[in-house]
C-alpha positions in Angstrom: 0.0 0.0 0.0 1.2 3.5 -0.8 0.4 7.1 0.3 1.7 10.5 -0.4 2.6 13.4 2.0 4.1 16.8 1.8 1.2 19.0 0.7 -1.3 20.7 3.0 -4.8 19.7 1.6 -8.0 21.6 1.9 -10.6 19.5 3.7 -13.5 19.8 1.2 -15.4 17.0 2.9 -15.6 19.0 6.2 -15.6 22.4 4.4 -12.3 23.5 6.0 -10.4 26.0 3.9 -6.7 25.8 3.3 -6.1 29.0 5.4 -7.7 27.3 8.4 -5.8 24.1 7.8 -2.5 26.1 7.8 -3.4 28.0 11.0 -4.3 24.7 12.7 -1.0 23.1 11.7 1.0 26.2 13.0 -1.0 26.8 16.2 -2.1 23.4 17.3 0.6 21.0 15.9 3.7 23.2 16.2 4.6 23.3 12.6 6.9 26.3 12.0 5.2 28.8 9.6 8.5 29.3 7.7 8.6 25.6 6.9 5.4 25.9 4.7 5.9 27.1 1.2 3.0 29.6 0.8 2.8 29.4 -3.0 2.3 25.7 -3.1 1.3 24.8 0.5 4.2 22.3 0.5 5.9 21.2 3.7 8.5 18.7 4.6 8.9 19.5 8.2 9.2 16.2 10.2 6.3 17.1 12.5 4.1 17.6 9.5 5.2 14.4 7.7 4.6 12.4 10.9 1.1 13.9 11.2 0.3 13.1 7.6 1.6 9.6 7.9 -0.4 8.9 11.0 -3.6 10.3 9.4 -3.0 8.1 6.3 -2.5 5.0 8.3 -5.7 5.8 10.2 -7.7 6.4 7.1 -6.4 3.2 5.4 -6.8 1.2 8.6 -3.1 0.0 8.4 -0.1 -0.3 10.7 2.5 0.4 8.0 2.9 1.3 4.3 5.1 -0.2 1.6 5.8 3.2 0.0 5.5 6.8 1.2 5.8 9.4 -1.6 7.1 12.8 -0.8 
């Protein structure tokens, strides 16, 4: 199984805009604002990648992945 990480997605399902997602990452998850590329919403900060990986595993109901794309 594979998954991808590195981009801050909008949460269309829950109607959460990108701006709100970015504020949550910065204020609640401790992701440094300067580690997020504002033009593309790309981030490779270890805290962000860990958060995305754990969310992917939860959504996929898995304990591990075969491949994680950055």
